[in-house]
N, CA, C and O atoms as a printed pandas DataFrame, in Angstrom:
     atom_number atom_name residue_name chain_id  residue_number  x_coord  y_coord  z_coord
0              1         N          MET        A               1    1.100   38.059   20.165
1              2        CA          MET        A               1   -0.242   36.465   20.407
2              3         C          MET        A               1    0.846   35.555   20.904
3              4         O          MET        A               1    2.046   35.469   20.641
4              5         N          LYS        A               2   -0.294   34.636   22.039
5              6        CA          LYS        A               2    0.634   34.034   22.615
6              7         C          LYS        A               2    0.254   32.521   22.628
7              8         O          LYS        A               2   -0.963   32.455   22.456
8              9         N          LYS        A               3    0.748   31.396   22.750
9             10        CA          LYS        A               3    0.795   29.906   22.953
10            11         C          LYS        A               3    1.182   29.338   23.645
11            12         O          LYS        A               3    2.402   29.284   23.486
12            13         N          TYR        A               4    0.773   28.638   24.667
13            14        CA          TYR        A               4    1.692   27.290   25.925
14            15         C          TYR        A               4    2.128   26.240   24.840
15            16         O          TYR        A               4    1.381   25.976   23.898
16            17         N          ILE        A               5    2.766   25.934   24.922
17            18        CA          ILE        A               5    2.921   24.293   24.729
18            19         C          ILE        A               5    4.112   23.612   25.585
19            20         O          ILE        A               5    5.179   23.967   26.087
20            21         N          LYS        A               6    3.428   22.573   25.487
21            22        CA          LYS        A               6    3.530   21.543   27.042
22            23         C          LYS        A               6    5.084   20.555   26.760
23            24         O          LYS        A               6    5.348   19.619   26.006
24            25         N          ILE        A               7    5.632   21.090   27.473
25            26        CA          ILE        A               7    7.397   20.354   27.422
26            27         C          ILE        A               7    7.196   19.244   28.783
27            28         O          ILE        A               7    7.051   19.759   29.891
28            29         N          GLU        A               8    7.192   18.337   28.713
29            30        CA          GLU        A               8    7.912   16.805   29.700
30            31         C          GLU        A               8    8.971   16.174   29.325
31            32         O          GLU        A               8    9.518   15.862   28.267
32            33         N          ASP        A               9    9.095   16.086   30.164
33            34        CA          ASP        A               9   10.453   15.099   30.479
34            35         C          ASP        A               9   11.356   15.837   30.883
35            36         O          ASP        A               9   12.171   15.048   31.359
36            37         N          LEU        A              10   12.041   17.612   31.097
37            38        CA          LEU        A              10   13.320   17.902   30.743
38            39         C          LEU        A              10   13.574   17.968   32.816
39            40         O          LEU        A              10   12.999   17.996   33.904
40            41         N          CYS        A              11   15.266   17.958   31.905
41            42        CA          CYS        A              11   15.563   17.052   33.295
42            43         C          CYS        A              11   16.168   18.200   34.439
43            44         O          CYS        A              11   16.006   17.965   35.637
44            45         N          CYS        A              12   16.800   19.323   34.038
45            46        CA          CYS        A              12   17.276   20.336   35.196
46            47         C          CYS        A              12   16.613   20.803   34.130
47            48         O          CYS        A              12   16.168   20.353   33.075
48            49         N          ALA        A              13   16.724   22.869   35.264
49            50        CA          ALA        A              13   16.181   24.180   35.323
50            51         C          ALA        A              13   17.602   24.720   33.246
51            52         O          ALA        A              13   17.607   25.274   32.147
52            53         N          ASN        A              14   18.446   23.887   34.296
53            54        CA          ASN        A              14   19.502   24.431   32.864
54            55         C          ASN        A              14   18.888   24.376   31.732
55            56         O          ASN        A              14   18.625   25.349   31.024
56            57         N          CYS        A              15   18.527   22.773   31.413
57            58        CA          CYS        A              15   18.169   23.010   30.530
58            59         C          CYS        A              15   16.415   23.712   29.587
59            60         O          CYS        A              15   15.837   23.473   28.527
60            61         N          ALA        A              16   16.215   24.551   30.690
61            62        CA          ALA        A              16   14.580   24.954   30.374
62            63         C          ALA        A              16   15.268   26.148   29.988
63            64         O          ALA        A              16   15.113   26.476   28.812
64            65         N          ALA        A              17   16.077   26.956   30.787
65            66        CA          ALA        A              17   17.141   28.196   30.413
66            67         C          ALA        A              17   17.675   27.979   28.924
67            68         O          ALA        A              17   17.341   28.780   28.051
68            69         N          LYS        A              18   18.559   26.823   28.616
69            70        CA          LYS        A              18   19.171   26.785   27.433
70            71         C          LYS        A              18   18.181   26.680   25.757
71            72         O          LYS        A              18   18.654   26.805   24.627
72            73         N          ILE        A              19   16.692   26.407   26.152
73            74        CA          ILE        A              19   15.665   26.059   25.416
74            75         C          ILE        A              19   14.630   27.829   25.714
75            76         O          ILE        A              19   14.167   28.383   24.717
76            77         N          GLU        A              20   14.516   28.176   26.481
77            78        CA          GLU        A              20   14.185   30.070   26.753
78            79         C          GLU        A              20   15.347   30.382   25.330
79            80         O          GLU        A              20   15.058   30.371   24.133
80            81         N          LYS        A              21   16.702   30.645   25.972
81            82        CA          LYS        A              21   16.943   30.906   24.951
82            83         C          LYS        A              21   17.184   31.268   23.640
83            84         O          LYS        A              21   17.334   32.295   22.979
84            85         N          ALA        A              22   17.164   29.463   23.418
85            86        CA          ALA        A              22   17.350   29.630   21.654
86            87         C          ALA        A              22   16.113   29.762   20.637
87            88         O          ALA        A              22   16.134   30.007   19.431
88            89         N          ALA        A              23   14.934   29.503   21.572
89            90        CA          ALA        A              23   13.683   29.985   21.006
90            91         C          ALA        A              23   13.244   31.667   20.510
91            92         O          ALA        A              23   12.682   32.305   19.620
92            93         N          THR        A              24   14.204   31.847   22.241
93            94        CA          THR        A              24   13.397   33.421   21.672
94            95         C          THR        A              24   13.614   33.970   20.289
95            96         O          THR        A              24   13.039   34.751   19.530
96            97         N          ALA        A              25   15.469   32.686   20.298
97            98        CA          ALA        A              25   15.989   33.788   19.024
98            99         C          ALA        A              25   15.103   33.308   17.422
99           100         O          ALA        A              25   15.369   33.679   16.279
100          101         N          ILE        A              26   14.353   32.668   17.747
101          102        CA          ILE        A              26   13.457   32.409   16.025
102          103         C          ILE        A              26   13.238   33.877   15.643
103          104         O          ILE        A              26   13.426   34.919   16.271
104          105         N          GLU        A              27   12.912   33.696   14.764
105          106        CA          GLU        A              27   12.611   34.671   14.350
106          107         C          GLU        A              27   10.709   35.107   14.594
107          108         O          GLU        A              27    9.695   34.444   14.377
108          109         N          GLY        A              28   10.837   35.959   14.919
109          110        CA          GLY        A              28    8.997   36.260   15.371
110          111         C          GLY        A              28    8.519   36.154   16.904
111          112         O          GLY        A              28    7.612   36.650   17.572
112          113         N          VAL        A              29    9.928   34.969   17.201
113          114        CA          VAL        A              29    9.044   35.211   19.292
114          115         C          VAL        A              29    9.688   36.495   19.735
115          116         O          VAL        A              29   10.798   36.996   19.560
116          117         N          THR        A              30    8.725   36.805   20.295
117          118        CA          THR        A              30    9.231   38.515   20.709
118          119         C          THR        A              30    9.549   37.980   22.952
119          120         O          THR        A              30    9.734   38.771   23.876
120          121         N          SER        A              31    9.480   36.562   23.001
121          122        CA          SER        A              31    9.136   35.823   24.676
122          123         C          SER        A              31    8.747   34.875   24.932
123          124         O          SER        A              31    7.609   34.461   24.710
124          125         N          CYS        A              32   10.054   34.064   25.716
125          126        CA          CYS        A              32    9.679   32.566   25.510
126          127         C          CYS        A              32   10.160   32.616   27.358
127          128         O          CYS        A              32   11.079   33.209   27.923
128          129         N          LYS        A              33    8.657   31.370   28.082
129          130        CA          LYS        A              33    8.949   31.597   29.611
130          131         C          LYS        A              33    8.883   30.001   29.768
131          132         O          LYS        A              33    7.848   29.430   29.425
132          133         N          ILE        A              34    9.857   29.343   30.230
133          134        CA          ILE        A              34    9.434   27.576   30.494
134          135         C          ILE        A              34    9.042   28.059   31.541
135          136         O          ILE        A              34    9.552   29.125   31.885
136          137         N          SER        A              35    7.568   27.176   32.756
137          138        CA          SER        A              35    7.946   26.717   33.398
138          139         C          SER        A              35    8.252   25.514   33.841
139          140         O          SER        A              35    7.802   24.386   33.644
140          141         N          PHE        A              36    8.895   25.854   34.322
141          142        CA          PHE        A              36    9.595   24.135   35.128
142          143         C          PHE        A              36    8.684   23.546   35.818
143          144         O          PHE        A              36    9.183   22.427   35.696
144          145         N          MET        A              37    8.101   23.426   36.213
145          146        CA          MET        A              37    7.420   22.868   37.442
146          147         C          MET        A              37    5.896   22.568   36.765
147          148         O          MET        A              37    5.056   21.778   37.195
148          149         N          ALA        A              38    5.810   23.335   35.719
149          150        CA          ALA        A              38    4.310   22.809   35.475
150          151         C          ALA        A              38    4.467   22.339   33.705
151          152         O          ALA        A              38    3.676   21.838   32.907
152          153         N          GLU        A              39    5.614   22.701   33.629
153          154        CA          GLU        A              39    5.963   21.794   32.343
154          155         C          GLU        A              39    5.686   22.308   30.960
155          156         O          GLU        A              39    5.688   21.589   29.961
156          157         N          LYS        A              40    5.399   23.868   30.965
157          158        CA          LYS        A              40    5.051   24.491   29.978
158          159         C          LYS        A              40    5.761   25.668   29.344
159          160         O          LYS        A              40    6.355   26.549   29.966
160          161         N          MET        A              41    5.680   25.610   28.535
161          162        CA          MET        A              41    6.152   26.729   27.331
162          163         C          MET        A              41    5.537   27.858   27.477
163          164         O          MET        A              41    4.660   27.547   26.670
164          165         N          LEU        A              42    5.115   29.285   27.921
165          166        CA          LEU        A              42    4.503   30.622   26.654
166          167         C          LEU        A              42    5.401   31.176   25.743
167          168         O          LEU        A              42    6.621   31.200   25.903
168          169         N          VAL        A              43    4.930   31.519   25.002
169          170        CA          VAL        A              43    5.394   31.649   23.838
170          171         C          VAL        A              43    5.007   32.850   23.240
171          172         O          VAL        A              43    4.045   32.876   22.472
172          173         N          GLU        A              44    5.992   34.363   23.653
173          174        CA          GLU        A              44    4.343   34.696   22.934
174          175         C          GLU        A              44    5.333   35.387   21.330
175          176         O          GLU        A              44    6.551   35.299   21.488
176          177         N          TYR        A              45    4.974   35.888   20.202
177          178        CA          TYR        A              45    5.354   35.817   19.673
178          179         C          TYR        A              45    4.614   37.373   18.523
179          180         O          TYR        A              45    3.859   38.228   18.986
180          181         N          ASP        A              46    5.025   37.346   17.286
181          182        CA          ASP        A              46    4.322   39.208   16.496
182          183         C          ASP        A              46    3.140   38.424   15.536
183          184         O          ASP        A              46    3.279   37.364   14.925
184          185         N          ASP        A              47    2.122   39.163   15.597
185          186        CA          ASP        A              47    0.682   39.203   15.269
186          187         C          ASP        A              47    1.121   38.207   13.486
187          188         O          ASP        A              47    0.144   37.599   13.047
188          189         N          SER        A              48    2.303   38.100   12.702
189          190        CA          SER        A              48    3.107   37.931   11.517
190          191         C          SER        A              48    3.523   37.102   11.652
191          192         O          SER        A              48    3.768   36.540   10.584
192          193         N          ALA        A              49    3.685   36.806   12.131
193          194        CA          ALA        A              49    4.494   34.819   12.230
194          195         C          ALA        A              49    3.849   33.935   12.147
195          196         O          ALA        A              49    2.666   33.848   12.479
196          197         N          ASP        A              50    4.904   32.688   11.433
197          198        CA          ASP        A              50    3.818   31.407   11.564
198          199         C          ASP        A              50    4.552   30.889   12.495
199          200         O          ASP        A              50    5.729   30.550   12.617
200          201         N          PHE        A              51    2.977   30.905   13.556
201          202        CA          PHE        A              51    2.964   29.759   15.086
202          203         C          PHE        A              51    3.723   28.145   14.296
203          204         O          PHE        A              51    4.490   27.529   15.037
204          205         N          ASN        A              52    3.442   27.472   12.665
205          206        CA          ASN        A              52    3.343   26.759   13.658
206          207         C          ASN        A              52    5.209   26.209   12.538
207          208         O          ASN        A              52    5.732   25.115   12.325
208          209         N          GLY        A              53    5.618   27.745   12.115
209          210        CA          GLY        A              53    6.633   27.416   11.767
210          211         C          GLY        A              53    8.019   27.319   12.634
211          212         O          GLY        A              53    9.174   26.990   12.366
212          213         N          ILE        A              54    7.177   27.866   14.068
213          214        CA          ILE        A              54    7.644   28.656   15.208
214          215         C          ILE        A              54    8.152   27.777   16.197
215          216         O          ILE        A              54    9.029   27.810   17.060
216          217         N          TYR        A              55    6.764   26.478   15.513
217          218        CA          TYR        A              55    6.676   25.347   16.773
218          219         C          TYR        A              55    7.430   23.636   16.451
219          220         O          TYR        A              55    7.522   22.611   17.127
220          221         N          LYS        A              56    7.894   24.074   14.944
221          222        CA          LYS        A              56    8.468   22.965   14.444
222          223         C          LYS        A              56    9.869   23.489   14.679
223          224         O          LYS        A              56   10.584   22.487   14.668
224          225         N          GLU        A              57   10.570   24.496   14.874
225          226        CA          GLU        A              57   11.837   25.312   15.589
226          227         C          GLU        A              57   11.742   25.136   16.781
227          228         O          GLU        A              57   12.729   24.512   17.171
228          229         N          ILE        A              58   10.886   25.424   17.772
229          230        CA          ILE        A              58   10.838   25.128   19.408
230          231         C          ILE        A              58   11.021   23.570   19.346
231          232         O          ILE        A              58   11.984   23.109   19.958
232          233         N          VAL        A              59   10.234   22.761   18.704
233          234        CA          VAL        A              59   10.850   20.968   18.492
234          235         C          VAL        A              59   11.881   20.853   18.748
235          236         O          VAL        A              59   12.448   20.518   19.788
236          237         N          LYS        A              60   12.328   21.226   17.461
237          238        CA          LYS        A              60   14.072   20.567   16.880
238          239         C          LYS        A              60   14.843   21.533   17.884
239          240         O          LYS        A              60   16.073   21.584   17.885
240          241         N          ILE        A              61   14.072   22.278   18.718
241          242        CA          ILE        A              61   16.083   23.464   19.770
242          243         C          ILE        A              61   15.823   22.287   21.076
243          244         O          ILE        A              61   16.837   22.295   21.774
244          245         N          CYS        A              62   14.959   21.453   21.527
245          246        CA          CYS        A              62   14.260   20.483   22.492
246          247         C          CYS        A              62   14.350   19.458   22.231
247          248         O          CYS        A              62   14.087   18.448   22.884
248          249         N          LYS        A              63   14.629   19.553   21.509
249          250        CA          LYS        A              63   14.975   17.839   20.920
250          251         C          LYS        A              63   16.695   17.588   21.299
251          252         O          LYS        A              63   17.340   16.787   21.976
252          253         N          ARG        A              64   16.903   18.438   20.679
253          254        CA          ARG        A              64   18.881   18.894   20.172
254          255         C          ARG        A              64   19.508   19.031   22.091
255          256         O          ARG        A              64   20.308   18.273   22.640
256          257         N          VAL        A              65   18.737   20.344   22.754
257          258        CA          VAL        A              65   18.850   20.585   24.422
258          259         C          VAL        A              65   18.652   19.067   24.784
259          260         O          VAL        A              65   19.678   18.387   24.826
260          261         N          GLU        A              66   17.407   18.439   25.060
261          262        CA          GLU        A              66   17.313   17.618   25.573
262          263         C          GLU        A              66   16.605   16.737   25.204
263          264         O          GLU        A              66   15.400   16.974   25.115
264          265         N          PRO        A              67   17.149   15.331   24.841
265          266        CA          PRO        A              67   16.135   14.185   23.546
266          267         C          PRO        A              67   15.222   13.996   24.588
267          268         O          PRO        A              67   14.685   15.103   24.593
268          269         N          ASP        A              68   14.674   13.350   25.479
269          270        CA          ASP        A              68   14.033   12.794   26.145
270          271         C          ASP        A              68   13.492   13.703   26.297
271          272         O          ASP        A              68   12.628   13.249   27.047
272          273         N          CYS        A              69   13.213   14.896   26.183
273          274        CA          CYS        A              69   11.646   15.378   25.985
274          275         C          CYS        A              69   10.601   15.088   25.138
275          276         O          CYS        A              69   10.735   14.187   24.311
276          277         N          THR        A              70    9.656   15.669   25.215
277          278        CA          THR        A              70    8.677   15.271   24.459
278          279         C          THR        A              70    7.749   16.533   24.607
279          280         O          THR        A              70    7.391   16.764   25.762
280          281         N          VAL        A              71    7.292   17.407   23.605
281          282        CA          VAL        A              71    7.062   19.030   22.915
282          283         C          VAL        A              71    5.333   18.606   22.443
283          284         O          VAL        A              71    5.365   17.701   21.609
284          285         N          SER        A              72    3.988   19.016   22.757
285          286        CA          SER        A              72    3.637   19.016   22.597
286          287         C          SER        A              72    2.108   20.383   22.552
287          288         O          SER        A              72    2.159   21.028   23.600
288          289         N          LEU        A              73    1.324   20.701   21.947
289          290        CA          LEU        A              73    0.540   21.482   21.605
290          291         C          LEU        A              73   -0.517   20.988   22.864
291          292         O          LEU        A              73   -1.614   21.531   22.998
C-alpha cells in the first residue's frame, strides 16, 4: 500500500535523507521517499501493517531530526 504524508518546513535535503533512512527502518515500511521541493513523503508499506502506527513513528522521527517541521496527512 502507498500513502502520502505532508512534511512542511524541512530545512535541508540532508534532514530529508535522515528521515527517509529512519522511516524505512520502521517495521512494515518497504520504501520511503521524500520530495524535498514538494514537501511530501511517499510511504510504501505492507498490506498487513498498521498505517496509524507507522504514521506515529514517522511523526516522532521527523520531530527528532527537524523539530520545526510540520507533519500531516
